[in-house]
PyMOL Python script that loads the backbone (N, CA, C, O; Angstrom):
from pymol import cmd

cmd.read_pdbstr("""\
ATOM      1  N   MET A   1      77.463 173.914  67.452  1.00  0.00           N
ATOM      2  CA  MET A   1      76.397 173.086  68.344  1.00  0.00           C
ATOM      3  C   MET A   1      76.809 171.605  67.885  1.00  0.00           C
ATOM      4  O   MET A   1      77.112 171.294  66.733  1.00  0.00           O
ATOM      5  N   THR A   2      76.759 170.647  69.125  1.00  0.00           N
ATOM      6  CA  THR A   2      77.274 169.642  68.809  1.00  0.00           C
ATOM      7  C   THR A   2      75.895 168.574  69.306  1.00  0.00           C
ATOM      8  O   THR A   2      75.128 168.852  70.228  1.00  0.00           O
ATOM      9  N   ALA A   3      75.832 167.529  68.595  1.00  0.00           N
ATOM     10  CA  ALA A   3      74.458 166.811  69.009  1.00  0.00           C
ATOM     11  C   ALA A   3      74.997 165.521  70.003  1.00  0.00           C
ATOM     12  O   ALA A   3      75.903 164.726  69.750  1.00  0.00           O
ATOM     13  N   GLN A   4      74.303 165.574  70.977  1.00  0.00           N
ATOM     14  CA  GLN A   4      74.650 164.720  72.412  1.00  0.00           C
ATOM     15  C   GLN A   4      73.234 163.867  72.560  1.00  0.00           C
ATOM     16  O   GLN A   4      72.093 164.319  72.467  1.00  0.00           O
ATOM     17  N   PRO A   5      73.620 162.575  72.804  1.00  0.00           N
ATOM     18  CA  PRO A   5      72.285 161.663  72.865  1.00  0.00           C
ATOM     19  C   PRO A   5      71.657 161.804  74.338  1.00  0.00           C
ATOM     20  O   PRO A   5      72.063 161.745  75.499  1.00  0.00           O
ATOM     21  N   ILE A   6      70.343 162.041  73.603  1.00  0.00           N
ATOM     22  CA  ILE A   6      69.135 162.036  74.784  1.00  0.00           C
ATOM     23  C   ILE A   6      69.254 161.223  76.000  1.00  0.00           C
ATOM     24  O   ILE A   6      68.974 161.468  77.173  1.00  0.00           O
ATOM     25  N   HIS A   7      69.709 160.266  75.455  1.00  0.00           N
ATOM     26  CA  HIS A   7      69.473 159.090  76.605  1.00  0.00           C
ATOM     27  C   HIS A   7      70.730 158.472  76.821  1.00  0.00           C
ATOM     28  O   HIS A   7      71.325 158.188  75.781  1.00  0.00           O
ATOM     29  N   GLN A   8      71.285 158.193  77.854  1.00  0.00           N
ATOM     30  CA  GLN A   8      72.649 157.016  78.213  1.00  0.00           C
ATOM     31  C   GLN A   8      72.450 155.898  77.775  1.00  0.00           C
ATOM     32  O   GLN A   8      71.286 155.585  78.022  1.00  0.00           O
ATOM     33  N   HIS A   9      73.093 154.956  77.136  1.00  0.00           N
ATOM     34  CA  HIS A   9      72.892 153.560  76.631  1.00  0.00           C
ATOM     35  C   HIS A   9      72.696 152.867  77.772  1.00  0.00           C
ATOM     36  O   HIS A   9      73.087 153.381  78.820  1.00  0.00           O
ATOM     37  N   GLY A  10      72.167 151.795  77.793  1.00  0.00           N
ATOM     38  CA  GLY A  10      71.591 150.982  78.612  1.00  0.00           C
ATOM     39  C   GLY A  10      70.480 150.187  78.174  1.00  0.00           C
ATOM     40  O   GLY A  10      70.089 150.188  77.007  1.00  0.00           O
ATOM     41  N   PRO A  11      69.878 149.390  79.254  1.00  0.00           N
ATOM     42  CA  PRO A  11      68.720 148.627  78.652  1.00  0.00           C
ATOM     43  C   PRO A  11      67.591 149.426  78.104  1.00  0.00           C
ATOM     44  O   PRO A  11      67.101 150.389  78.695  1.00  0.00           O
ATOM     45  N   GLU A  12      67.148 148.916  76.779  1.00  0.00           N
ATOM     46  CA  GLU A  12      65.960 149.513  76.505  1.00  0.00           C
ATOM     47  C   GLU A  12      64.623 149.671  77.262  1.00  0.00           C
ATOM     48  O   GLU A  12      64.025 148.814  77.913  1.00  0.00           O
ATOM     49  N   ARG A  13      64.338 150.763  77.066  1.00  0.00           N
ATOM     50  CA  ARG A  13      62.893 150.835  77.696  1.00  0.00           C
ATOM     51  C   ARG A  13      61.913 150.074  77.083  1.00  0.00           C
ATOM     52  O   ARG A  13      60.958 149.864  77.831  1.00  0.00           O
ATOM     53  N   VAL A  14      61.821 149.586  75.973  1.00  0.00           N
ATOM     54  CA  VAL A  14      60.919 148.779  75.035  1.00  0.00           C
ATOM     55  C   VAL A  14      61.798 147.503  74.270  1.00  0.00           C
ATOM     56  O   VAL A  14      62.726 147.630  73.472  1.00  0.00           O
ATOM     57  N   PRO A  15      61.263 146.402  74.722  1.00  0.00           N
ATOM     58  CA  PRO A  15      62.158 145.188  73.955  1.00  0.00           C
ATOM     59  C   PRO A  15      61.766 145.339  72.645  1.00  0.00           C
ATOM     60  O   PRO A  15      60.653 145.807  72.400  1.00  0.00           O
ATOM     61  N   ARG A  16      62.834 144.873  71.402  1.00  0.00           N
ATOM     62  CA  ARG A  16      62.309 145.015  70.432  1.00  0.00           C
ATOM     63  C   ARG A  16      61.885 143.563  69.627  1.00  0.00           C
ATOM     64  O   ARG A  16      62.453 142.783  68.862  1.00  0.00           O
ATOM     65  N   ASN A  17      60.583 143.674  70.248  1.00  0.00           N
ATOM     66  CA  ASN A  17      59.582 142.374  69.985  1.00  0.00           C
ATOM     67  C   ASN A  17      58.188 142.711  69.853  1.00  0.00           C
ATOM     68  O   ASN A  17      57.915 143.819  70.317  1.00  0.00           O
ATOM     69  N   ALA A  18      57.320 142.129  69.399  1.00  0.00           N
ATOM     70  CA  ALA A  18      55.939 142.541  69.498  1.00  0.00           C
ATOM     71  C   ALA A  18      55.346 142.504  70.990  1.00  0.00           C
ATOM     72  O   ALA A  18      54.533 143.324  71.417  1.00  0.00           O
ATOM     73  N   GLU A  19      55.866 141.451  71.702  1.00  0.00           N
ATOM     74  CA  GLU A  19      55.039 141.372  73.146  1.00  0.00           C
ATOM     75  C   GLU A  19      55.722 142.579  73.894  1.00  0.00           C
ATOM     76  O   GLU A  19      55.067 143.138  74.773  1.00  0.00           O
ATOM     77  N   GLY A  20      57.121 143.062  73.575  1.00  0.00           N
ATOM     78  CA  GLY A  20      57.385 144.531  74.258  1.00  0.00           C
ATOM     79  C   GLY A  20      56.846 145.692  73.681  1.00  0.00           C
ATOM     80  O   GLY A  20      56.498 146.657  74.362  1.00  0.00           O
ATOM     81  N   ILE A  21      56.754 145.640  72.371  1.00  0.00           N
ATOM     82  CA  ILE A  21      56.008 146.932  71.577  1.00  0.00           C
ATOM     83  C   ILE A  21      54.675 146.873  72.576  1.00  0.00           C
ATOM     84  O   ILE A  21      54.518 147.768  73.406  1.00  0.00           O
ATOM     85  N   ALA A  22      53.711 145.765  72.457  1.00  0.00           N
ATOM     86  CA  ALA A  22      52.567 145.890  73.042  1.00  0.00           C
ATOM     87  C   ALA A  22      52.326 146.278  74.382  1.00  0.00           C
ATOM     88  O   ALA A  22      51.378 146.971  74.753  1.00  0.00           O
ATOM     89  N   ALA A  23      53.195 145.819  75.074  1.00  0.00           N
ATOM     90  CA  ALA A  23      53.150 146.202  76.557  1.00  0.00           C
ATOM     91  C   ALA A  23      53.283 147.890  76.699  1.00  0.00           C
ATOM     92  O   ALA A  23      52.580 148.506  77.500  1.00  0.00           O
ATOM     93  N   ALA A  24      54.129 148.462  75.950  1.00  0.00           N
ATOM     94  CA  ALA A  24      54.469 149.808  76.075  1.00  0.00           C
ATOM     95  C   ALA A  24      53.469 150.612  75.648  1.00  0.00           C
ATOM     96  O   ALA A  24      53.412 151.789  76.002  1.00  0.00           O
ATOM     97  N   LEU A  25      52.521 150.021  74.791  1.00  0.00           N
ATOM     98  CA  LEU A  25      51.485 150.751  74.086  1.00  0.00           C
ATOM     99  C   LEU A  25      50.242 150.789  74.884  1.00  0.00           C
ATOM    100  O   LEU A  25      50.195 150.026  75.849  1.00  0.00           O
ATOM    101  N   SER A  26      49.106 151.642  74.611  1.00  0.00           N
ATOM    102  CA  SER A  26      48.239 151.461  75.743  1.00  0.00           C
ATOM    103  C   SER A  26      47.036 151.756  74.895  1.00  0.00           C
ATOM    104  O   SER A  26      47.071 152.723  74.133  1.00  0.00           O
ATOM    105  N   GLY A  27      45.678 150.777  74.996  1.00  0.00           N
ATOM    106  CA  GLY A  27      44.520 151.072  74.651  1.00  0.00           C
ATOM    107  C   GLY A  27      44.471 150.518  73.183  1.00  0.00           C
ATOM    108  O   GLY A  27      44.735 149.395  72.754  1.00  0.00           O
ATOM    109  N   GLU A  28      44.046 151.670  72.543  1.00  0.00           N
ATOM    110  CA  GLU A  28      43.703 151.927  71.171  1.00  0.00           C
ATOM    111  C   GLU A  28      44.879 151.591  70.253  1.00  0.00           C
ATOM    112  O   GLU A  28      44.811 150.929  69.217  1.00  0.00           O
ATOM    113  N   ARG A  29      46.311 152.326  70.963  1.00  0.00           N
ATOM    114  CA  ARG A  29      47.589 152.252  70.095  1.00  0.00           C
ATOM    115  C   ARG A  29      47.839 150.789  70.203  1.00  0.00           C
ATOM    116  O   ARG A  29      48.570 150.359  69.311  1.00  0.00           O
ATOM    117  N   ARG A  30      47.504 150.097  70.890  1.00  0.00           N
ATOM    118  CA  ARG A  30      47.881 148.894  71.220  1.00  0.00           C
ATOM    119  C   ARG A  30      47.223 147.774  70.295  1.00  0.00           C
ATOM    120  O   ARG A  30      47.782 146.744  69.918  1.00  0.00           O
ATOM    121  N   MET A  31      45.865 148.199  69.994  1.00  0.00           N
ATOM    122  CA  MET A  31      44.906 147.336  69.051  1.00  0.00           C
ATOM    123  C   MET A  31      45.448 147.552  67.495  1.00  0.00           C
ATOM    124  O   MET A  31      45.609 146.692  66.630  1.00  0.00           O
ATOM    125  N   GLU A  32      45.667 148.928  67.427  1.00  0.00           N
ATOM    126  CA  GLU A  32      46.086 149.495  66.146  1.00  0.00           C
ATOM    127  C   GLU A  32      47.318 148.731  65.588  1.00  0.00           C
ATOM    128  O   GLU A  32      47.365 148.514  64.377  1.00  0.00           O
ATOM    129  N   PHE A  33      48.441 148.261  66.506  1.00  0.00           N
ATOM    130  CA  PHE A  33      49.575 147.761  66.407  1.00  0.00           C
ATOM    131  C   PHE A  33      49.580 146.508  65.854  1.00  0.00           C
ATOM    132  O   PHE A  33      50.359 146.139  64.975  1.00  0.00           O
ATOM    133  N   TYR A  34      48.340 145.566  66.585  1.00  0.00           N
ATOM    134  CA  TYR A  34      48.210 144.366  66.354  1.00  0.00           C
ATOM    135  C   TYR A  34      47.445 144.126  65.309  1.00  0.00           C
ATOM    136  O   TYR A  34      47.713 143.251  64.486  1.00  0.00           O
ATOM    137  N   ARG A  35      46.438 144.873  65.249  1.00  0.00           N
ATOM    138  CA  ARG A  35      45.574 144.859  63.507  1.00  0.00           C
ATOM    139  C   ARG A  35      46.673 145.250  62.520  1.00  0.00           C
ATOM    140  O   ARG A  35      46.566 144.622  61.467  1.00  0.00           O
ATOM    141  N   GLU A  36      47.790 146.181  62.556  1.00  0.00           N
ATOM    142  CA  GLU A  36      48.734 146.156  61.600  1.00  0.00           C
ATOM    143  C   GLU A  36      49.727 145.211  61.295  1.00  0.00           C
ATOM    144  O   GLU A  36      50.237 144.967  60.202  1.00  0.00           O
ATOM    145  N   LEU A  37      49.969 144.638  62.551  1.00  0.00           N
ATOM    146  CA  LEU A  37      50.808 143.447  62.305  1.00  0.00           C
ATOM    147  C   LEU A  37      50.349 142.091  61.629  1.00  0.00           C
ATOM    148  O   LEU A  37      50.921 141.326  60.853  1.00  0.00           O
ATOM    149  N   LEU A  38      49.135 142.087  62.202  1.00  0.00           N
ATOM    150  CA  LEU A  38      48.580 140.749  61.826  1.00  0.00           C
ATOM    151  C   LEU A  38      48.323 140.805  60.263  1.00  0.00           C
ATOM    152  O   LEU A  38      48.391 139.821  59.526  1.00  0.00           O
ATOM    153  N   ALA A  39      48.035 142.028  59.881  1.00  0.00           N
ATOM    154  CA  ALA A  39      47.453 142.413  58.338  1.00  0.00           C
ATOM    155  C   ALA A  39      48.732 142.323  57.550  1.00  0.00           C
ATOM    156  O   ALA A  39      48.620 142.299  56.324  1.00  0.00           O
ATOM    157  N   ALA A  40      50.038 142.265  58.133  1.00  0.00           N
ATOM    158  CA  ALA A  40      50.972 142.682  57.232  1.00  0.00           C
ATOM    159  C   ALA A  40      51.554 141.467  56.715  1.00  0.00           C
ATOM    160  O   ALA A  40      51.519 140.427  57.372  1.00  0.00           O
ATOM    161  N   ALA A  41      52.070 141.536  55.610  1.00  0.00           N
ATOM    162  CA  ALA A  41      52.672 140.133  54.584  1.00  0.00           C
ATOM    163  C   ALA A  41      53.959 139.950  55.664  1.00  0.00           C
ATOM    164  O   ALA A  41      54.337 140.761  56.510  1.00  0.00           O
ATOM    165  N   PRO A  42      54.426 138.806  55.398  1.00  0.00           N
ATOM    166  CA  PRO A  42      55.680 138.530  56.331  1.00  0.00           C
ATOM    167  C   PRO A  42      56.785 139.236  55.645  1.00  0.00           C
ATOM    168  O   PRO A  42      57.615 139.738  56.404  1.00  0.00           O
ATOM    169  N   GLU A  43      56.971 139.381  54.400  1.00  0.00           N
ATOM    170  CA  GLU A  43      58.136 140.454  54.236  1.00  0.00           C
ATOM    171  C   GLU A  43      57.906 142.190  54.728  1.00  0.00           C
ATOM    172  O   GLU A  43      58.763 143.072  54.672  1.00  0.00           O
ATOM    173  N   ASP A  44      56.656 142.301  55.148  1.00  0.00           N
ATOM    174  CA  ASP A  44      56.468 143.583  55.729  1.00  0.00           C
ATOM    175  C   ASP A  44      56.475 143.698  57.027  1.00  0.00           C
ATOM    176  O   ASP A  44      56.403 144.828  57.510  1.00  0.00           O
ATOM    177  N   ALA A  45      56.571 142.466  57.932  1.00  0.00           N
ATOM    178  CA  ALA A  45      56.079 142.505  59.301  1.00  0.00           C
ATOM    179  C   ALA A  45      57.343 143.195  59.902  1.00  0.00           C
ATOM    180  O   ALA A  45      57.118 143.962  60.839  1.00  0.00           O
ATOM    181  N   GLU A  46      58.640 143.039  59.503  1.00  0.00           N
ATOM    182  CA  GLU A  46      59.655 143.914  59.986  1.00  0.00           C
ATOM    183  C   GLU A  46      59.613 145.234  60.035  1.00  0.00           C
ATOM    184  O   GLU A  46      60.072 145.901  60.962  1.00  0.00           O
ATOM    185  N   ARG A  47      58.882 145.817  58.713  1.00  0.00           N
ATOM    186  CA  ARG A  47      58.819 147.186  58.908  1.00  0.00           C
ATOM    187  C   ARG A  47      57.857 147.702  60.041  1.00  0.00           C
ATOM    188  O   ARG A  47      58.123 148.692  60.723  1.00  0.00           O
ATOM    189  N   VAL A  48      56.569 146.852  60.202  1.00  0.00           N
ATOM    190  CA  VAL A  48      55.661 147.089  60.994  1.00  0.00           C
ATOM    191  C   VAL A  48      56.161 147.316  62.540  1.00  0.00           C
ATOM    192  O   VAL A  48      55.787 148.184  63.328  1.00  0.00           O
ATOM    193  N   LEU A  49      57.051 146.344  62.718  1.00  0.00           N
ATOM    194  CA  LEU A  49      57.557 146.128  63.932  1.00  0.00           C
ATOM    195  C   LEU A  49      58.669 147.217  64.299  1.00  0.00           C
ATOM    196  O   LEU A  49      58.640 147.655  65.448  1.00  0.00           O
ATOM    197  N   ARG A  50      59.587 147.661  63.472  1.00  0.00           N
ATOM    198  CA  ARG A  50      60.438 148.778  63.480  1.00  0.00           C
ATOM    199  C   ARG A  50      59.420 150.136  63.846  1.00  0.00           C
ATOM    200  O   ARG A  50      59.618 150.776  64.878  1.00  0.00           O
ATOM    201  N   TYR A  51      58.409 150.467  62.967  1.00  0.00           N
ATOM    202  CA  TYR A  51      57.605 151.697  62.795  1.00  0.00           C
ATOM    203  C   TYR A  51      57.034 151.493  64.530  1.00  0.00           C
ATOM    204  O   TYR A  51      57.185 152.340  65.410  1.00  0.00           O
ATOM    205  N   TRP A  52      56.498 150.417  64.660  1.00  0.00           N
ATOM    206  CA  TRP A  52      55.525 150.546  66.091  1.00  0.00           C
ATOM    207  C   TRP A  52      56.722 150.697  67.558  1.00  0.00           C
ATOM    208  O   TRP A  52      56.498 151.291  68.612  1.00  0.00           O
ATOM    209  N   TRP A  53      57.993 149.940  67.157  1.00  0.00           N
ATOM    210  CA  TRP A  53      58.805 150.149  68.222  1.00  0.00           C
ATOM    211  C   TRP A  53      59.192 151.683  68.379  1.00  0.00           C
ATOM    212  O   TRP A  53      59.487 152.090  69.502  1.00  0.00           O
ATOM    213  N   CYS A  54      59.199 152.363  67.525  1.00  0.00           N
ATOM    214  CA  CYS A  54      59.633 153.653  67.462  1.00  0.00           C
ATOM    215  C   CYS A  54      58.510 154.397  68.303  1.00  0.00           C
ATOM    216  O   CYS A  54      58.707 155.107  69.289  1.00  0.00           O
ATOM    217  N   GLU A  55      57.568 154.160  67.845  1.00  0.00           N
ATOM    218  CA  GLU A  55      56.262 154.807  68.710  1.00  0.00           C
ATOM    219  C   GLU A  55      56.350 154.631  70.045  1.00  0.00           C
ATOM    220  O   GLU A  55      56.374 155.559  70.853  1.00  0.00           O
ATOM    221  N   ALA A  56      56.409 153.232  70.374  1.00  0.00           N
ATOM    222  CA  ALA A  56      56.498 152.858  71.839  1.00  0.00           C
ATOM    223  C   ALA A  56      57.463 153.571  72.319  1.00  0.00           C
ATOM    224  O   ALA A  56      57.196 154.275  73.293  1.00  0.00           O
ATOM    225  N   MET A  57      58.560 153.580  71.881  1.00  0.00           N
ATOM    226  CA  MET A  57      59.793 154.433  72.584  1.00  0.00           C
ATOM    227  C   MET A  57      59.494 155.785  72.917  1.00  0.00           C
ATOM    228  O   MET A  57      59.844 156.302  73.978  1.00  0.00           O
ATOM    229  N   LEU A  58      58.823 156.389  71.984  1.00  0.00           N
ATOM    230  CA  LEU A  58      58.610 157.573  71.911  1.00  0.00           C
ATOM    231  C   LEU A  58      57.598 157.918  73.097  1.00  0.00           C
ATOM    232  O   LEU A  58      57.817 158.806  73.921  1.00  0.00           O
ATOM    233  N   ASP A  59      56.218 156.934  73.077  1.00  0.00           N
ATOM    234  CA  ASP A  59      55.280 157.222  74.213  1.00  0.00           C
ATOM    235  C   ASP A  59      56.047 156.791  75.597  1.00  0.00           C
ATOM    236  O   ASP A  59      55.637 157.265  76.656  1.00  0.00           O
ATOM    237  N   THR A  60      57.056 155.977  75.587  1.00  0.00           N
ATOM    238  CA  THR A  60      57.464 155.626  76.962  1.00  0.00           C
ATOM    239  C   THR A  60      58.451 156.635  77.257  1.00  0.00           C
ATOM    240  O   THR A  60      58.903 156.458  78.388  1.00  0.00           O
ATOM    241  N   ASP A  61      58.976 157.666  76.641  1.00  0.00           N
ATOM    242  CA  ASP A  61      60.384 158.621  77.042  1.00  0.00           C
ATOM    243  C   ASP A  61      59.839 159.580  77.953  1.00  0.00           C
ATOM    244  O   ASP A  61      58.947 160.399  77.734  1.00  0.00           O
ATOM    245  N   PRO A  62      60.621 159.333  79.218  1.00  0.00           N
ATOM    246  CA  PRO A  62      60.165 160.232  80.395  1.00  0.00           C
ATOM    247  C   PRO A  62      60.253 161.675  80.110  1.00  0.00           C
ATOM    248  O   PRO A  62      59.605 162.490  80.766  1.00  0.00           O
ATOM    249  N   ALA A  63      60.998 161.993  79.199  1.00  0.00           N
ATOM    250  CA  ALA A  63      60.964 163.596  78.854  1.00  0.00           C
ATOM    251  C   ALA A  63      60.200 163.709  77.450  1.00  0.00           C
ATOM    252  O   ALA A  63      60.536 164.748  76.882  1.00  0.00           O
ATOM    253  N   GLY A  64      59.445 163.093  76.854  1.00  0.00           N
ATOM    254  CA  GLY A  64      58.443 163.145  75.727  1.00  0.00           C
ATOM    255  C   GLY A  64      57.902 164.616  75.919  1.00  0.00           C
ATOM    256  O   GLY A  64      58.172 165.576  75.197  1.00  0.00           O
ATOM    257  N   ASP A  65      57.196 164.610  76.882  1.00  0.00           N
ATOM    258  CA  ASP A  65      56.103 165.817  77.002  1.00  0.00           C
ATOM    259  C   ASP A  65      56.946 167.103  76.474  1.00  0.00           C
ATOM    260  O   ASP A  65      56.605 167.941  75.639  1.00  0.00           O
ATOM    261  N   ARG A  66      58.226 166.994  77.264  1.00  0.00           N
ATOM    262  CA  ARG A  66      59.105 168.222  77.320  1.00  0.00           C
ATOM    263  C   ARG A  66      59.290 168.523  75.814  1.00  0.00           C
ATOM    264  O   ARG A  66      58.983 169.609  75.322  1.00  0.00           O
ATOM    265  N   LEU A  67      59.878 167.360  75.024  1.00  0.00           N
ATOM    266  CA  LEU A  67      60.422 167.316  73.675  1.00  0.00           C
ATOM    267  C   LEU A  67      59.560 167.690  72.651  1.00  0.00           C
ATOM    268  O   LEU A  67      59.831 168.295  71.614  1.00  0.00           O
ATOM    269  N   THR A  68      58.082 167.104  73.202  1.00  0.00           N
ATOM    270  CA  THR A  68      56.954 167.395  72.251  1.00  0.00           C
ATOM    271  C   THR A  68      57.028 168.798  72.383  1.00  0.00           C
ATOM    272  O   THR A  68      57.454 169.350  71.369  1.00  0.00           O
ATOM    273  N   ALA A  69      56.708 169.638  73.448  1.00  0.00           N
ATOM    274  CA  ALA A  69      56.313 171.013  73.481  1.00  0.00           C
ATOM    275  C   ALA A  69      57.200 171.887  72.997  1.00  0.00           C
ATOM    276  O   ALA A  69      56.831 172.910  72.419  1.00  0.00           O
ATOM    277  N   ALA A  70      58.796 171.500  73.228  1.00  0.00           N
ATOM    278  CA  ALA A  70      59.744 172.295  72.663  1.00  0.00           C
ATOM    279  C   ALA A  70      59.548 172.017  71.031  1.00  0.00           C
ATOM    280  O   ALA A  70      59.857 173.015  70.379  1.00  0.00           O
ATOM    281  N   ALA A  71      59.260 171.284  70.505  1.00  0.00           N
ATOM    282  CA  ALA A  71      58.996 170.778  69.000  1.00  0.00           C
ATOM    283  C   ALA A  71      57.832 171.778  68.430  1.00  0.00           C
ATOM    284  O   ALA A  71      57.844 172.559  67.479  1.00  0.00           O
ATOM    285  N   LEU A  72      56.955 171.488  69.261  1.00  0.00           N
ATOM    286  CA  LEU A  72      55.725 172.635  68.731  1.00  0.00           C
ATOM    287  C   LEU A  72      55.959 173.897  69.039  1.00  0.00           C
ATOM    288  O   LEU A  72      55.195 174.668  68.459  1.00  0.00           O
ATOM    289  N   ASP A  73      56.759 174.412  69.762  1.00  0.00           N
ATOM    290  CA  ASP A  73      57.034 175.683  70.323  1.00  0.00           C
ATOM    291  C   ASP A  73      58.476 176.437  69.068  1.00  0.00           C
ATOM    292  O   ASP A  73      58.899 177.584  68.923  1.00  0.00           O
ATOM    293  N   GLY A  74      58.752 175.401  68.540  1.00  0.00           N
ATOM    294  CA  GLY A  74      59.880 175.678  67.819  1.00  0.00           C
ATOM    295  C   GLY A  74      60.992 176.218  68.552  1.00  0.00           C
ATOM    296  O   GLY A  74      61.479 177.291  68.195  1.00  0.00           O
ATOM    297  N   THR A  75      61.438 175.595  69.525  1.00  0.00           N
ATOM    298  CA  THR A  75      62.447 175.439  70.658  1.00  0.00           C
ATOM    299  C   THR A  75      63.251 174.466  70.698  1.00  0.00           C
ATOM    300  O   THR A  75      64.202 174.431  71.479  1.00  0.00           O
ATOM    301  N   LEU A  76      62.957 173.497  69.811  1.00  0.00           N
ATOM    302  CA  LEU A  76      63.945 172.372  70.068  1.00  0.00           C
ATOM    303  C   LEU A  76      65.108 172.392  69.372  1.00  0.00           C
ATOM    304  O   LEU A  76      65.015 172.476  68.148  1.00  0.00           O
ATOM    305  N   PRO A  77      66.333 172.327  69.939  1.00  0.00           N
ATOM    306  CA  PRO A  77      67.610 172.534  68.882  1.00  0.00           C
ATOM    307  C   PRO A  77      67.539 171.342  67.948  1.00  0.00           C
ATOM    308  O   PRO A  77      67.233 170.192  68.263  1.00  0.00           O
ATOM    309  N   THR A  78      67.867 171.794  66.760  1.00  0.00           N
ATOM    310  CA  THR A  78      68.326 170.989  65.544  1.00  0.00           C
ATOM    311  C   THR A  78      69.826 171.032  65.059  1.00  0.00           C
ATOM    312  O   THR A  78      70.771 171.637  65.566  1.00  0.00           O
ATOM    313  N   THR A  79      69.797 170.377  64.146  1.00  0.00           N
ATOM    314  CA  THR A  79      71.102 169.936  63.502  1.00  0.00           C
ATOM    315  C   THR A  79      70.983 169.790  61.784  1.00  0.00           C
ATOM    316  O   THR A  79      70.306 169.017  61.105  1.00  0.00           O
ATOM    317  N   ALA A  80      71.787 170.698  61.456  1.00  0.00           N
ATOM    318  CA  ALA A  80      71.590 170.471  59.773  1.00  0.00           C
ATOM    319  C   ALA A  80      72.085 169.217  59.312  1.00  0.00           C
ATOM    320  O   ALA A  80      73.143 168.797  59.780  1.00  0.00           O
ATOM    321  N   VAL A  81      71.375 168.476  58.343  1.00  0.00           N
ATOM    322  CA  VAL A  81      71.705 167.252  57.668  1.00  0.00           C
ATOM    323  C   VAL A  81      73.095 167.382  57.024  1.00  0.00           C
ATOM    324  O   VAL A  81      73.704 166.332  56.820  1.00  0.00           O
ATOM    325  N   THR A  82      73.563 168.338  56.742  1.00  0.00           N
ATOM    326  CA  THR A  82      75.056 168.486  56.093  1.00  0.00           C
ATOM    327  C   THR A  82      75.843 168.210  57.105  1.00  0.00           C
ATOM    328  O   THR A  82      76.906 167.609  56.948  1.00  0.00           O
ATOM    329  N   ASP A  83      75.379 168.646  58.336  1.00  0.00           N
ATOM    330  CA  ASP A  83      76.684 168.455  59.468  1.00  0.00           C
ATOM    331  C   ASP A  83      77.033 167.115  60.122  1.00  0.00           C
ATOM    332  O   ASP A  83      78.108 166.663  60.517  1.00  0.00           O
ATOM    333  N   LEU A  84      75.680 166.578  60.112  1.00  0.00           N
ATOM    334  CA  LEU A  84      75.468 165.143  60.736  1.00  0.00           C
ATOM    335  C   LEU A  84      76.335 164.224  59.594  1.00  0.00           C
ATOM    336  O   LEU A  84      77.081 163.313  59.953  1.00  0.00           O
ATOM    337  N   ILE A  85      76.152 164.554  58.312  1.00  0.00           N
ATOM    338  CA  ILE A  85      76.815 163.658  57.321  1.00  0.00           C
ATOM    339  C   ILE A  85      78.169 164.134  57.233  1.00  0.00           C
ATOM    340  O   ILE A  85      78.940 163.390  56.626  1.00  0.00           O
ATOM    341  N   ALA A  86      78.596 165.114  57.662  1.00  0.00           N
ATOM    342  CA  ALA A  86      80.237 165.437  57.575  1.00  0.00           C
ATOM    343  C   ALA A  86      80.691 165.066  58.934  1.00  0.00           C
ATOM    344  O   ALA A  86      81.919 165.044  59.024  1.00  0.00           O
ATOM    345  N   ARG A  87      80.019 164.754  60.066  1.00  0.00           N
ATOM    346  CA  ARG A  87      80.289 164.158  61.356  1.00  0.00           C
ATOM    347  C   ARG A  87      80.847 162.870  61.056  1.00  0.00           C
ATOM    348  O   ARG A  87      81.997 162.454  61.194  1.00  0.00           O
ATOM    349  N   ARG A  88      79.663 162.245  60.557  1.00  0.00           N
ATOM    350  CA  ARG A  88      79.923 160.582  59.984  1.00  0.00           C
ATOM    351  C   ARG A  88      80.882 160.468  58.946  1.00  0.00           C
ATOM    352  O   ARG A  88      81.373 159.342  58.869  1.00  0.00           O
ATOM    353  N   GLN A  89      81.296 161.302  58.121  1.00  0.00           N
ATOM    354  CA  GLN A  89      82.554 161.181  57.252  1.00  0.00           C
ATOM    355  C   GLN A  89      83.728 161.250  58.140  1.00  0.00           C
ATOM    356  O   GLN A  89      84.570 160.356  58.217  1.00  0.00           O
ATOM    357  N   ASP A  90      83.751 162.571  58.941  1.00  0.00           N
ATOM    358  CA  ASP A  90      84.669 162.419  59.726  1.00  0.00           C
ATOM    359  C   ASP A  90      85.384 161.156  60.614  1.00  0.00           C
ATOM    360  O   ASP A  90      86.535 160.724  60.563  1.00  0.00           O
ATOM    361  N   ALA A  91      84.202 160.736  61.466  1.00  0.00           N
ATOM    362  CA  ALA A  91      84.361 159.573  61.859  1.00  0.00           C
ATOM    363  C   ALA A  91      84.614 158.522  61.300  1.00  0.00           C
ATOM    364  O   ALA A  91      84.889 157.560  62.017  1.00  0.00           O
ATOM    365  N   GLY A  92      84.604 158.377  59.980  1.00  0.00           N
ATOM    366  CA  GLY A  92      84.667 157.246  59.261  1.00  0.00           C
ATOM    367  C   GLY A  92      83.622 156.212  59.129  1.00  0.00           C
ATOM    368  O   GLY A  92      83.867 155.053  58.793  1.00  0.00           O
ATOM    369  N   LEU A  93      82.370 156.702  59.423  1.00  0.00           N
ATOM    370  CA  LEU A  93      81.115 155.757  59.425  1.00  0.00           C
ATOM    371  C   LEU A  93      80.392 156.120  57.820  1.00  0.00           C
ATOM    372  O   LEU A  93      80.598 157.000  56.984  1.00  0.00           O
ATOM    373  N   PRO A  94      79.475 154.969  57.907  1.00  0.00           N
ATOM    374  CA  PRO A  94      78.819 155.182  56.474  1.00  0.00           C
ATOM    375  C   PRO A  94      78.125 156.266  56.363  1.00  0.00           C
ATOM    376  O   PRO A  94      77.886 156.939  57.365  1.00  0.00           O
ATOM    377  N   VAL A  95      77.662 156.640  55.086  1.00  0.00           N
ATOM    378  CA  VAL A  95      76.523 157.642  54.962  1.00  0.00           C
ATOM    379  C   VAL A  95      76.072 157.200  53.499  1.00  0.00           C
ATOM    380  O   VAL A  95      76.701 157.141  52.442  1.00  0.00           O
ATOM    381  N   GLU A  96      74.564 156.872  53.873  1.00  0.00           N
ATOM    382  CA  GLU A  96      73.948 156.111  52.980  1.00  0.00           C
ATOM    383  C   GLU A  96      72.345 156.385  53.302  1.00  0.00           C
ATOM    384  O   GLU A  96      71.477 155.819  52.637  1.00  0.00           O
TER     385      GLU A  96
END
""", "prot")
cmd.dss("prot")
cmd.show_as("cartoon", "prot")
cmd.util.cbc("prot")
cmd.orient("prot")
């Protein structure tokens, strides 16, 4: 089995900034994002943005419902970490 990207490369659905993240989240999740970002110390703000960007990307994924259902059903294809590490090493990419 080989890993293939779920999405083709191109413009990101969610810009990697607070405005883009907030726009992609809805209602209570948007408020939770703002509360967490405003409460974060400066050295933690990047972590908060990174976490919520991932959440926003998942929330706006057109195949999100299908992928979530497959994961919950146990039918989502998986790849062993050792296989991914070997693939990165074979490609000369860092493994850390």
